DSSP file (Angstrom, degrees, kcal/mol; ACC not computed):
  #  RESIDUE AA STRUCTURE BP1 BP2  ACC     N-H-->O    O-->H-N    N-H-->O    O-->H-N    TCO  KAPPA ALPHA  PHI   PSI    X-CA   Y-CA   Z-CA
    1    1 A M     >        0   0    0      0, 0.0     4,-1.6     0, 0.0     3,-0.4   0.000 360.0 360.0 360.0 -34.8   93.4  165.0  121.3
    2    2 A T  H  >  +     0   0    0      1,-0.2     4,-1.8   151,-0.2     5,-0.1   0.886 360.0  51.2 -62.1 -39.8   93.8  167.9  123.6
    3    3 A S  H  > S+     0   0    0      1,-0.2     4,-2.7     2,-0.2    -1,-0.2   0.838 104.5  58.4 -67.9 -29.5   90.8  169.8  122.1
    4    4 A V  H  > S+     0   0    0     -3,-0.4     4,-2.6     2,-0.2    -1,-0.2   0.906 104.2  51.8 -62.1 -41.3   88.7  166.7  122.5
    5    5 A L  H  X S+     0   0    0     -4,-1.6     4,-2.7     2,-0.2    -2,-0.2   0.917 110.9  47.7 -59.7 -44.0   89.5  166.9  126.3
    6    6 A F  H  X S+     0   0    0     -4,-1.8     4,-2.6   150,-0.3     5,-0.3   0.933 111.5  49.7 -63.4 -45.3   88.4  170.5  126.4
    7    7 A N  H  X S+     0   0    0     -4,-2.7     4,-2.5     1,-0.2     5,-0.2   0.926 113.9  46.0 -56.7 -47.3   85.2  169.7  124.5
    8    8 A H  H  X S+     0   0    0     -4,-2.6     4,-1.7     1,-0.2    -1,-0.2   0.921 113.1  48.8 -64.7 -45.0   84.4  166.9  126.8
    9    9 A A  H  X S+     0   0    0     -4,-2.7     4,-0.7     2,-0.2    -2,-0.2   0.926 116.3  41.3 -62.5 -46.4   85.1  168.8  130.0
   10   10 A V  H >< S+     0   0    0     -4,-2.6     3,-0.9     1,-0.2    -2,-0.2   0.918 115.4  49.1 -71.4 -42.4   83.0  171.9  129.0
   11   11 A A  H >< S+     0   0    0     -4,-2.5     3,-0.6    -5,-0.3    -1,-0.2   0.805 105.1  63.5 -62.5 -29.0   80.1  169.9  127.6
   12   12 A W  H 3< S+     0   0    0     -4,-1.7     2,-0.3     1,-0.2    -1,-0.2   0.759 101.9  47.3 -68.1 -29.2   80.2  167.8  130.7
   13   13 A V  T XX  +     0   0    0     -3,-0.9     3,-1.8    -4,-0.7     4,-0.7  -0.371  58.4 152.4-118.1  57.3   79.3  170.7  133.1
   14   14 A T  G X4  +     0   0    0     -3,-0.6     3,-0.6    -2,-0.3     4,-0.3   0.760  68.2  68.4 -57.5 -26.9   76.4  172.5  131.5
   15   15 A N  G >4 S+     0   0    0      1,-0.2     3,-1.5    -3,-0.2    -1,-0.3   0.828  90.5  62.3 -63.9 -30.5   75.1  173.6  134.9
   16   16 A I  G X4 S+     0   0    0     -3,-1.8     3,-2.0     1,-0.3     4,-0.3   0.870  92.0  65.8 -64.1 -33.1   78.2  175.9  135.3
   17   17 A G  G X< S+     0   0    0     -4,-0.7     3,-1.0    -3,-0.6    -1,-0.3   0.686  80.6  81.9 -61.2 -16.5   77.0  177.8  132.2
   18   18 A N  G <  S+     0   0    0     -3,-1.5     9,-0.4    -4,-0.3    -1,-0.3   0.753  97.3  40.4 -61.1 -22.2   73.9  178.9  134.3
   19   19 A V  G <  S+     0   0    0     -3,-2.0    62,-1.2    -4,-0.2     2,-0.8   0.486  98.8  78.0-104.7  -1.9   76.1  181.7  135.8
   20   20 A W    <   +     0   0    0     -3,-1.0    67,-1.8    -4,-0.3    68,-1.6  -0.667  63.9 160.6-110.3  76.3   78.0  182.8  132.7
   21   21 A F        -     0   0    0     -2,-0.8    65,-0.2    60,-0.2    64,-0.1  -0.627  45.9-133.9-101.0 155.1   75.5  184.9  130.8
   22   22 A S  S    S+     0   0    0     -2,-0.2     2,-0.3    64,-0.1    -1,-0.1   0.178  88.9  48.6 -92.2  18.8   76.0  187.5  128.1
   23   23 A S  S    S-     0   0    0      2,-0.3    -2,-0.2    18,-0.0    17,-0.0  -0.915  86.7-113.8-142.2 170.9   73.7  190.0  129.7
   24   24 A T  S    S+     0   0    0     -2,-0.3    17,-2.5     2,-0.1     2,-0.3   0.436  88.1  98.3 -89.6   1.8   73.2  191.5  133.2
   25   25 A C  B    S-A   40   0A   0     15,-0.2     2,-0.4    16,-0.1    -2,-0.3  -0.669  74.6-125.5 -85.2 145.5   69.8  189.8  133.5
   26   26 A Q        -     0   0    0     13,-1.2     9,-2.1    -2,-0.3    13,-0.3  -0.752  25.0-176.2 -98.2 139.6   69.7  186.5  135.4
   27   27 A W  E     -B   34   0B   0     -9,-0.4     2,-0.3    -2,-0.4     6,-0.1  -0.835   9.1-170.7-121.8 161.6   68.3  183.2  134.1
   28   28 A E  E   > +B   33   0B   0      5,-2.7     5,-1.9    -2,-0.3     3,-0.1  -0.962  33.3  38.6-150.6 167.4   68.0  180.0  136.0
   29   29 A G  T > 5S-     0   0    0     -2,-0.3     3,-1.7     3,-0.2   104,-0.1   0.152  90.4 -70.4  78.5 164.7   67.2  176.3  135.8
   30   30 A D  T 3 5S+     0   0    0      1,-0.3    -1,-0.2     2,-0.1   103,-0.0   0.784 136.1  49.7 -61.4 -28.3   68.0  173.7  133.1
   31   31 A D  T 3 5S-     0   0    0     -3,-0.1    -1,-0.3     2,-0.0    -2,-0.2   0.375 109.0-126.5 -93.1   4.4   65.6  175.4  130.8
   32   32 A L  T < 5 +     0   0    0     -3,-1.7    -3,-0.2     1,-0.1    -2,-0.1   0.906  43.9 172.5  49.7  52.3   67.1  178.9  131.4
   33   33 A H  E   < -B   28   0B   0     -5,-1.9    -5,-2.7     1,-0.1    -1,-0.1  -0.493  45.0 -76.7 -81.8 159.5   63.9  180.6  132.4
   34   34 A P  E     -B   27   0B   0      0, 0.0    -7,-0.2     0, 0.0    -1,-0.1  -0.260  56.6-101.9 -56.2 138.8   63.9  184.1  133.7
   35   35 A H        -     0   0    0     -9,-2.1     4,-0.1     4,-0.1    -9,-0.1  -0.338  41.2-110.5 -59.7 138.7   65.0  184.3  137.4
   36   36 A A  S    S+     0   0    0      2,-0.1    -1,-0.0    -3,-0.1    -9,-0.0  -0.977 107.3  32.3-118.1 120.6   62.2  184.8  139.9
   37   37 A P  S    S-     0   0    0      0, 0.0    -1,-0.1     0, 0.0    -2,-0.0   0.556 113.8-105.3 -75.2 163.2   62.1  187.4  141.2
   38   38 A P        -     0   0    0      0, 0.0     2,-0.3     0, 0.0    -2,-0.1  -0.322  49.6-170.7 -57.6 134.2   63.5  189.4  138.2
   39   39 A M        -     0   0    0    -13,-0.3   -13,-1.2    -4,-0.1     2,-0.4  -0.929  22.9-153.7-131.7 154.4   67.1  190.3  138.9
   40   40 A Q  B     -A   25   0A   0     -2,-0.3     8,-0.2    11,-0.2   -15,-0.2  -0.942  23.9-130.1-119.2 146.9   69.9  192.5  137.5
   41   41 A A      > -     0   0    0    -17,-2.5     6,-2.5    -2,-0.4     5,-0.6   0.852  39.6-155.2 -65.0 -34.6   73.6  191.7  138.1
   42   42 A G  T > 5 -     0   0    0      3,-0.2     3,-0.9     1,-0.2     6,-0.1  -0.184  44.6 -50.4  75.0-179.7   74.5  195.2  139.2
   43   43 A A  T 3 5S+     0   0    0      1,-0.2    -1,-0.2     4,-0.2     5,-0.1   0.799 139.9  28.0 -63.5 -31.4   77.9  196.7  139.0
   44   44 A I  T 3 5S-     0   0    0      3,-0.3    -1,-0.2    -3,-0.3    -2,-0.1   0.178 113.1-100.8-120.9  18.0   79.7  193.8  140.6
   45   45 A G  T < 5S+     0   0    0     -3,-0.9    35,-3.3    -4,-0.2    -3,-0.2   0.693  96.7 105.2  76.5  19.6   77.5  190.9  139.8
   46   46 A Q  S   <S-     0   0    0     -5,-0.6     7,-2.2     1,-0.5     8,-0.4   0.073  88.5 -98.0-117.7  21.7   75.8  190.8  143.3
   47   47 A G  E     -C   52   0C   0     -6,-2.5    -1,-0.5     5,-0.3    -3,-0.3  -0.254  57.6 -48.5  88.0 178.6   72.5  192.3  142.4
   48   48 A L  E >   -C   51   0C   0      3,-0.9     3,-1.4    -8,-0.2    -6,-0.0  -0.516  53.8-109.8 -84.6 155.7   71.3  195.8  142.7
   49   49 A P  T 3  S+     0   0    0      0, 0.0    -1,-0.1     0, 0.0    -7,-0.0   0.829 120.9  51.2 -54.5 -32.1   71.7  197.7  146.0
   50   50 A S  T 3  S+     0   0    0      1,-0.3    -3,-0.0     0, 0.0     0, 0.0   0.642 127.9  19.4 -81.1 -14.9   68.0  197.6  146.6
   51   51 A L  E <  S-C   48   0C   0     -3,-1.4    -3,-0.9   -11,-0.1    -1,-0.3  -0.499  79.7-175.0-152.0  75.7   67.9  193.8  146.0
   52   52 A P  E >   -C   47   0C   0      0, 0.0     3,-2.2     0, 0.0     4,-0.3  -0.344  39.5-111.0 -72.8 155.7   71.3  192.1  146.4
   53   53 A C  G >> S+     0   0    0     -7,-2.2     4,-2.7     1,-0.3     3,-1.7   0.840 115.4  66.7 -54.8 -36.1   71.7  188.4  145.6
   54   54 A R  G 34 S+     0   0    0     -8,-0.4    -1,-0.3     1,-0.3    -7,-0.1   0.639  78.0  83.4 -64.9 -12.6   72.2  187.7  149.4
   55   55 A S  G <4 S+     0   0    0     -3,-2.2    -1,-0.3     1,-0.1    -2,-0.2   0.875 118.9   3.6 -57.2 -35.1   68.6  188.7  150.0
   56   56 A C  T <4 S+     0   0    0     -3,-1.7     2,-0.7    -4,-0.3    -2,-0.2   0.675 120.3  76.0-117.6 -34.7   67.7  185.2  149.0
   57   57 A H     <  +     0   0    0     -4,-2.7    17,-0.2     2,-0.1    -1,-0.1  -0.736  60.8 178.5 -90.9 113.4   71.0  183.3  148.5
   58   58 A G        -     0   0    0     -2,-0.7    17,-2.0     2,-0.4    20,-0.2  -0.101  49.7 -71.5 -98.0-161.3   72.7  182.4  151.7
   59   59 A P  S    S+     0   0    0      0, 0.0     2,-0.3     0, 0.0    18,-0.2   0.662 113.2  16.7 -70.7 -16.3   75.9  180.5  152.4
   60   60 A S  S    S-     0   0    0     15,-0.3    -2,-0.4    13,-0.1    15,-0.3  -0.957  99.3 -70.9-150.1 164.9   74.5  177.1  151.4
   61   61 A N        -     0   0    0     13,-0.5    69,-0.1    -2,-0.3    -4,-0.0  -0.287  49.9-156.5 -56.2 140.8   71.5  175.6  149.5
   62   62 A A  E     -D   72   0D   0     10,-2.5    10,-3.1    69,-0.1    -1,-0.1  -0.985  10.1-129.3-127.8 129.8   68.3  176.1  151.5
   63   63 A P  E     -D   71   0D   0      0, 0.0     8,-0.3     0, 0.0     2,-0.2  -0.372  23.8-155.5 -69.5 153.5   65.1  174.0  151.1
   64   64 A T        -     0   0    0      6,-2.2     6,-0.0     2,-0.2     0, 0.0  -0.676  23.5-128.7-117.5 178.0   61.8  175.8  150.6
   65   65 A H  S    S+     0   0    0     -2,-0.2     2,-0.4     6,-0.0     5,-0.1   0.002  78.5 101.8-114.8  26.9   58.3  174.8  151.3
   66   66 A V        -     0   0    0      3,-0.7     3,-0.5     1,-0.1    -2,-0.2  -0.935  65.1-146.0-114.3 130.7   57.1  175.6  147.8
   67   67 A S  S    S+     0   0    0     -2,-0.4     3,-0.2     1,-0.2    -1,-0.1   0.803  97.5  53.9 -69.7 -26.4   56.6  172.8  145.2
   68   68 A T  S    S+     0   0    0      1,-0.3     2,-0.4     2,-0.1    -1,-0.2   0.732 118.0  33.8 -79.9 -23.1   57.7  174.9  142.2
   69   69 A I        -     0   0    0     -3,-0.5    -3,-0.7     1,-0.1    -1,-0.3  -0.911  66.7-178.5-133.0 104.6   61.1  175.8  143.8
   70   70 A Q        +     0   0    0     -2,-0.4    -6,-2.2    -3,-0.2     2,-0.3   0.787  68.2   3.5 -78.4 -26.9   62.4  173.0  146.0
   71   71 A S  E     -D   63   0D   0     60,-0.3    -1,-0.2    -8,-0.3   -10,-0.1  -0.994  61.9-127.9-154.9 157.1   65.5  174.9  147.1
   72   72 A I  E     -D   62   0D   0    -10,-3.1   -10,-2.5    -2,-0.3   -14,-0.2  -0.941  37.3-120.1-106.5 123.3   67.3  178.2  146.8
   73   73 A P        -     0   0    0      0, 0.0     2,-0.3     0, 0.0   -15,-0.2  -0.249  37.9-178.8 -62.2 148.7   71.0  177.8  145.7
   74   74 A G        +     0   0    0    -17,-0.2   -13,-0.5   -15,-0.1   -17,-0.0  -0.997  22.5 150.1-151.1 158.1   73.6  179.1  148.0
   75   75 A N    >   -     0   0    0    -17,-2.0     3,-1.9    -2,-0.3   -15,-0.3  -0.841  53.2-109.2-174.7 144.5   77.3  179.6  148.5
   76   76 A P  T 3  S+     0   0    0      0, 0.0   -16,-0.1     0, 0.0   -22,-0.0   0.762 121.9  41.6 -54.8 -26.1   79.2  182.3  150.5
   77   77 A H  T 3  S+     0   0    0    -18,-0.2    -3,-0.0     2,-0.1    45,-0.0   0.013  82.0 155.8-111.8  27.9   80.4  183.8  147.2
   78   78 A W    <   +     0   0    0     -3,-1.9     2,-0.3   -20,-0.2   -24,-0.1  -0.294  25.2  99.2 -59.4 135.1   77.1  183.5  145.2
   79   79 A G  S    S-     0   0    0    -26,-0.1     2,-0.3   -25,-0.0   -33,-0.2  -0.939  70.3 -67.4 167.5-179.7   76.8  186.0  142.4
   80   80 A L        -     0   0    0    -35,-3.3   -60,-0.1    -2,-0.3     3,-0.1  -0.714  40.9-120.2 -95.3 141.3   77.2  186.4  138.7
   81   81 A A        -     0   0    0    -62,-1.2   -60,-0.2    -2,-0.3   -36,-0.1  -0.461  50.3 -83.8 -67.4 152.3   80.4  186.2  136.8
   82   82 A P    >   -     0   0    0      0, 0.0     3,-2.2     0, 0.0     4,-0.2  -0.245  36.2-116.4 -55.6 147.1   81.2  189.5  134.9
   83   83 A V  G >  S+     0   0    0      1,-0.3     3,-2.1     2,-0.2    -2,-0.1   0.822 114.4  68.7 -53.9 -32.5   79.5  189.7  131.5
   84   84 A S  G 3  S+     0   0    0      1,-0.3    -1,-0.3     3,-0.0   -62,-0.1   0.721  98.2  51.0 -62.2 -19.0   83.0  189.7  130.0
   85   85 A M  G <  S+     0   0    0     -3,-2.2    -1,-0.3   -64,-0.1    -2,-0.2   0.351  83.3 140.8 -97.2   5.7   83.4  186.1  131.1
   86   86 A A    <   -     0   0    0     -3,-2.1   -65,-0.2   -65,-0.2   -64,-0.1  -0.101  31.3-177.6 -55.3 141.9   80.1  185.0  129.5
   87   87 A W    >   +     0   0    0    -67,-1.8     3,-2.0   -70,-0.2   -66,-0.2   0.540  45.4 119.2-108.0 -17.1   79.8  181.6  127.8
   88   88 A Q  T 3  S+     0   0    0    -68,-1.6     3,-0.1     1,-0.3    -2,-0.0  -0.251  85.4   5.2 -57.7 128.2   76.2  182.0  126.6
   89   89 A G  T 3  S+     0   0    0      1,-0.3     2,-0.3   -68,-0.0    -1,-0.3   0.529 102.5 123.1  79.2   5.6   75.9  181.8  122.8
   90   90 A K    <   -     0   0    0     -3,-2.0    -1,-0.3     1,-0.1     2,-0.1  -0.728  60.8-120.9-103.4 151.0   79.6  181.1  122.2
   91   91 A S     >  -     0   0    0     -2,-0.3     4,-2.3     1,-0.1     5,-0.2  -0.319  32.8-106.0 -76.4 167.6   81.2  178.1  120.4
   92   92 A L  H  > S+     0   0    0      1,-0.2     4,-2.7     2,-0.2     5,-0.2   0.867 123.1  55.5 -61.9 -35.5   83.5  175.7  122.3
   93   93 A H  H  > S+     0   0    0     66,-0.3     4,-2.6     2,-0.2    -1,-0.2   0.942 109.3  45.5 -61.7 -46.4   86.4  177.3  120.3
   94   94 A E  H  > S+     0   0    0      2,-0.2     4,-2.1     1,-0.2    -2,-0.2   0.889 113.6  49.5 -66.0 -38.3   85.4  180.8  121.6
   95   95 A I  H  X S+     0   0    0     -4,-2.3     4,-2.8     2,-0.2    -1,-0.2   0.933 111.4  50.3 -62.8 -45.3   85.0  179.5  125.2
   96   96 A C  H  X S+     0   0    0     -4,-2.7     4,-1.5     1,-0.2    -2,-0.2   0.932 110.7  47.3 -61.1 -47.8   88.4  177.8  125.0
   97   97 A E  H  X S+     0   0    0     -4,-2.6     4,-0.8     1,-0.2    -1,-0.2   0.897 113.3  49.9 -61.4 -38.3   90.1  181.0  123.8
   98   98 A Q  H >< S+     0   0    0     -4,-2.1     3,-1.0     1,-0.2     6,-0.3   0.921 106.0  55.2 -64.1 -45.2   88.4  183.0  126.5
   99   99 A V  H 3< S+     0   0    0     -4,-2.8    -1,-0.2     1,-0.3    -2,-0.2   0.828 112.3  44.2 -59.4 -31.9   89.4  180.6  129.3
  100  100 A K  H 3< S+     0   0    0     -4,-1.5     2,-0.7    -5,-0.2    -1,-0.3   0.595  92.9  95.3 -87.8 -11.6   93.1  181.0  128.2
  101  101 A D    XX  -     0   0    0     -3,-1.0     3,-2.0    -4,-0.8     4,-0.7  -0.728  62.0-156.4 -89.9 110.1   92.9  184.8  127.9
  102  102 A L  T 34>S+     0   0    0     -2,-0.7     5,-1.6     1,-0.3     3,-0.5   0.793  93.3  57.2 -53.6 -32.7   94.1  186.5  131.1
  103  103 A S  T 345S+     0   0    0      1,-0.2    -1,-0.3     3,-0.1     3,-0.1   0.643 117.6  32.8 -77.4 -13.8   92.1  189.7  130.2
  104  104 A R  T <45S+     0   0    0     -3,-2.0    -1,-0.2    -6,-0.3    -2,-0.2   0.263 111.9  59.7-125.5  11.9   88.8  187.6  130.0
  105  105 A N  T  <5S-     0   0    0     -4,-0.7     3,-0.3    -3,-0.5    -2,-0.1   0.165 118.3 -89.3-125.6  20.3   89.3  184.9  132.6
  106  106 A G  T   5S-     0   0    0     -4,-0.2    -3,-0.1     1,-0.2    -4,-0.1   0.673  76.4 -68.3  79.4  18.7   89.8  186.9  135.8
  107  107 A G  S   <S+     0   0    0     -5,-1.6     2,-0.3    -6,-0.3    -1,-0.2   0.720  90.5 153.5  77.6  20.5   93.6  187.1  135.4
  108  108 A R        -     0   0    0     -3,-0.3    -1,-0.2    -7,-0.2     2,-0.1  -0.679  39.4-138.0 -91.8 138.0   94.1  183.4  136.0
  109  109 A S     >  -     0   0    0     -2,-0.3     4,-2.6     1,-0.1     5,-0.1  -0.313  38.8 -98.5 -73.0 168.9   97.0  181.3  134.6
  110  110 A L  H  > S+     0   0    0      1,-0.2     4,-2.4     2,-0.2     5,-0.2   0.878 127.5  53.4 -61.2 -36.0   96.1  177.9  133.3
  111  111 A A  H  > S+     0   0    0      2,-0.2     4,-2.0     1,-0.2    -1,-0.2   0.896 109.7  47.4 -63.4 -39.6   97.2  176.4  136.6
  112  112 A Q  H  > S+     0   0    0      2,-0.2     4,-2.9     1,-0.2    -2,-0.2   0.864 109.2  54.4 -70.3 -35.8   94.9  178.7  138.4
  113  113 A I  H  X S+     0   0    0     -4,-2.6     4,-3.0     2,-0.2     5,-0.3   0.935 108.6  48.6 -59.1 -46.2   92.1  177.8  136.0
  114  114 A Q  H  X S+     0   0    0     -4,-2.4     4,-2.6     1,-0.2     5,-0.2   0.917 113.1  47.5 -62.3 -42.8   92.6  174.2  136.8
  115  115 A E  H  X>S+     0   0    0     -4,-2.0     4,-2.1     2,-0.2     5,-0.7   0.923 113.9  47.7 -61.5 -45.1   92.5  174.9  140.5
  116  116 A H  H  X5S+     0   0    0     -4,-2.9     4,-1.4     3,-0.2     7,-0.3   0.947 117.5  40.8 -62.8 -48.5   89.4  177.1  140.2
  117  117 A M  H  <5S+     0   0    0     -4,-3.0    27,-0.2    -5,-0.2    -2,-0.2   0.871 121.7  41.2 -68.8 -36.1   87.5  174.5  138.1
  118  118 A G  H  <5S+     0   0    0     -4,-2.6    26,-0.2    -5,-0.3    -1,-0.2   0.676 132.9  12.5 -87.7 -17.7   88.7  171.5  140.1
  119  119 A K  H  <5S+     0   0    0     -4,-2.1    -3,-0.2    -5,-0.2    -2,-0.2   0.616  82.8 115.9-135.9 -16.8   88.4  172.8  143.6
  120  120 A D     X< -     0   0    0     -4,-1.4     4,-2.2    -5,-0.7     3,-0.2  -0.410  56.3-142.9 -63.0 125.5   86.5  176.1  144.0
  121  121 A P  H  > S+     0   0    0      0, 0.0     4,-0.7     0, 0.0    -1,-0.2   0.812  99.6  57.5 -58.1 -31.1   83.4  175.5  146.1
  122  122 A L  H >4 S+     0   0    0      2,-0.2     3,-0.9     1,-0.2     4,-0.3   0.944 110.5  42.4 -66.9 -44.8   81.4  178.0  144.0
  123  123 A V  H >4 S+     0   0    0     -7,-0.3     3,-1.5     1,-0.2     4,-0.2   0.878 108.0  63.0 -66.3 -33.6   82.2  176.0  140.8
  124  124 A G  H >X S+     0   0    0     -4,-2.2     3,-1.6     1,-0.3     4,-0.6   0.661  80.6  82.8 -65.2 -16.4   81.5  172.8  142.8
  125  125 A W  G X< S+     0   0    0     -3,-0.9     3,-1.6    -4,-0.7    -1,-0.3   0.855  76.7  70.4 -52.0 -36.1   77.9  174.0  143.3
  126  126 A A  G <4 S+     0   0    0     -3,-1.5    10,-2.5    -4,-0.3    -1,-0.3   0.792 101.4  44.6 -55.8 -29.7   77.2  172.5  139.9
  127  127 A W  G <4 S+     0   0    0     -3,-1.6    -1,-0.3     8,-0.3    -2,-0.2   0.558 124.0  34.1 -91.0  -9.4   77.6  169.0  141.4
  128  128 A Q  S << S+     0   0    0     -3,-1.6    -1,-0.2    -4,-0.6   -67,-0.2  -0.492  70.8 153.3-139.9  63.8   75.5  169.8  144.5
  129  129 A P        -     0   0    0      0, 0.0    -3,-0.1     0, 0.0     5,-0.1   0.466  54.1-111.7 -83.8   0.7   72.9  172.2  143.2
  130  130 A G    >   -     0   0    0      3,-0.1     3,-1.5   -69,-0.1   -59,-0.1  -0.134  54.2 -31.6  94.1 168.6   70.2  171.4  145.8
  131  131 A S  T 3  S+     0   0    0      1,-0.2   -60,-0.3   -61,-0.2   -61,-0.2  -0.275 125.5  25.1 -62.7 139.5   66.9  169.7  145.7
  132  132 A G  T 3  S+     0   0    0      1,-0.2     2,-0.3   -62,-0.2    -1,-0.2   0.419 101.9  97.8  88.8  -2.6   65.0  170.1  142.4
  133  133 A R  S <  S-     0   0    0     -3,-1.5    -1,-0.2  -104,-0.1    -3,-0.1  -0.934  74.1-120.2-123.3 145.1   68.0  170.7  140.3
  134  134 A R        -     0   0    0     -2,-0.3     2,-0.1    -3,-0.1    -6,-0.1  -0.708  30.8-136.5 -81.9 122.1   70.0  168.3  138.0
  135  135 A P        -     0   0    0      0, 0.0    -8,-0.3     0, 0.0    -9,-0.1  -0.418  27.1 -96.0 -75.1 155.7   73.6  168.1  139.1
  136  136 A A        -     0   0    0    -10,-2.5  -123,-0.1     1,-0.1  -124,-0.1  -0.397  53.2 -97.8 -60.9 147.4   76.4  168.1  136.5
  137  137 A P  S    S+     0   0    0      0, 0.0     2,-0.1     0, 0.0    -1,-0.1  -0.322  85.5   2.9 -69.6 154.6   77.5  164.6  135.7
  138  138 A G  S    S-     0   0    0     -3,-0.1     2,-0.3     4,-0.1     3,-0.1  -0.438 101.3 -56.5  75.1-145.7   80.5  163.0  137.4
  139  139 A T     >  -     0   0    0     -2,-0.1     4,-2.1     1,-0.1     5,-0.1  -0.911  33.3-116.6-134.6 160.8   82.4  165.0  140.1
  140  140 A Q  H  > S+     0   0    0     -2,-0.3     4,-2.8     1,-0.2     5,-0.2   0.888 117.4  56.5 -64.0 -37.3   84.2  168.3  140.4
  141  141 A S  H  > S+     0   0    0      1,-0.2     4,-1.9     2,-0.2    -1,-0.2   0.925 107.2  47.3 -60.7 -42.6   87.4  166.3  141.0
  142  142 A R  H  > S+     0   0    0      2,-0.2     4,-2.4     1,-0.2    -1,-0.2   0.890 110.4  53.1 -66.4 -38.2   87.0  164.5  137.7
  143  143 A F  H  X S+     0   0    0     -4,-2.1     4,-2.4     1,-0.2    -2,-0.2   0.941 108.2  50.2 -57.5 -48.2   86.2  167.8  136.0
  144  144 A G  H  X S+     0   0    0     -4,-2.8     4,-2.6     1,-0.2    -1,-0.2   0.870 108.6  52.9 -58.3 -38.7   89.4  169.2  137.4
  145  145 A E  H  X S+     0   0    0     -4,-1.9     4,-2.7     2,-0.2    -1,-0.2   0.900 108.1  50.1 -63.9 -42.2   91.3  166.1  136.1
  146  146 A L  H  X S+     0   0    0     -4,-2.4     4,-2.3     2,-0.2    -2,-0.2   0.920 111.9  47.5 -61.7 -44.0   89.9  166.7  132.6
  147  147 A I  H  X S+     0   0    0     -4,-2.4     4,-2.4     2,-0.2    -2,-0.2   0.920 112.4  50.4 -62.7 -43.6   91.0  170.3  132.7
  148  148 A A  H  X S+     0   0    0     -4,-2.6     4,-3.1     1,-0.2    -2,-0.2   0.924 110.4  48.9 -58.6 -46.6   94.5  169.2  134.0
  149  149 A A  H  X S+     0   0    0     -4,-2.7     4,-1.3     2,-0.2    -1,-0.2   0.888 110.5  51.8 -64.7 -38.6   94.8  166.6  131.2
  150  150 A W  H  <>S+     0   0    0     -4,-2.3     5,-2.9     2,-0.2     6,-0.4   0.929 113.5  44.1 -61.8 -44.7   93.8  169.3  128.6
  151  151 A I  H ><5S+     0   0    0     -4,-2.4     3,-1.8     1,-0.2    -2,-0.2   0.942 111.8  52.6 -64.5 -48.5   96.5  171.7  130.0
  152  152 A E  H 3<5S+     0   0    0     -4,-3.1    -1,-0.2     1,-0.3    -2,-0.2   0.717 107.4  52.9 -64.5 -21.5   99.1  169.0  130.2
  153  153 A T  T 3<5S-     0   0    0     -4,-1.3    -1,-0.3    -3,-0.2  -151,-0.2   0.244 135.8 -78.5 -99.0  13.7   98.6  168.0  126.5
  154  154 A G  T < 5 -     0   0    0     -3,-1.8    -3,-0.2     1,-0.1    -2,-0.1   0.368  50.0-106.9 115.3  -5.9   99.0  171.5  125.3
  155  155 A A      < +     0   0    0     -5,-2.9     2,-0.2    -6,-0.2    -4,-0.2   0.865  55.1 178.1  51.4  41.0   95.7  173.3  126.0
  156  156 A V        -     0   0    0     -6,-0.4  -150,-0.3    -3,-0.2    -1,-0.2  -0.544  22.2-132.0 -75.9 137.5   94.8  173.3  122.3
  157  157 A C        -     0   0    0     -2,-0.2  -154,-0.2     1,-0.1   -64,-0.1  -0.607  24.3-103.0 -88.9 151.4   91.4  174.8  121.5
  158  158 A P        -     0   0    0      0, 0.0    -1,-0.1     0, 0.0   -62,-0.1  -0.301  51.8 -87.6 -64.7 156.9   88.9  173.0  119.2
  159  159 A P              0   0    0      0, 0.0   -66,-0.3     0, 0.0   -67,-0.1  -0.310 360.0 360.0 -66.0 154.0   88.7  174.4  115.7
  160  160 A P              0   0    0      0, 0.0   -66,-0.1     0, 0.0   -69,-0.0   0.500 360.0 360.0 -65.7 360.0   86.3  177.3  115.1
């Protein structure tokens, strides 16, 4: 049962996957089209020195006056997760093992993972992505509860 909880929790928040890519190039939107303007993560996931993420992404979502882009996402900590944390192209089993691996999850314990997923405002952006974007279903709080239930029942990963 515990791996079912993990499957449900991860499948539930597909928007979060938008920041966990397997390359240093950025993609965006539900259809994962190339970021406009073209961007590179840079050494620390904050863009290149000549064009850092903060050039466009401020502390909160910002509306635009352009019909093709209704808002620009924002958060004080906006940036890309390290490539070592990528979920893109991985099975649920591989994602699960990575989430539990301190060397590939930012050094977080399972309790810290639950706190991060359930309360971190940057993760919470998936439920408040701004105008023109589809929010993750449910709430961040419910997502945190699913992660907590997965941990409490043994944090078992789905089969490969």
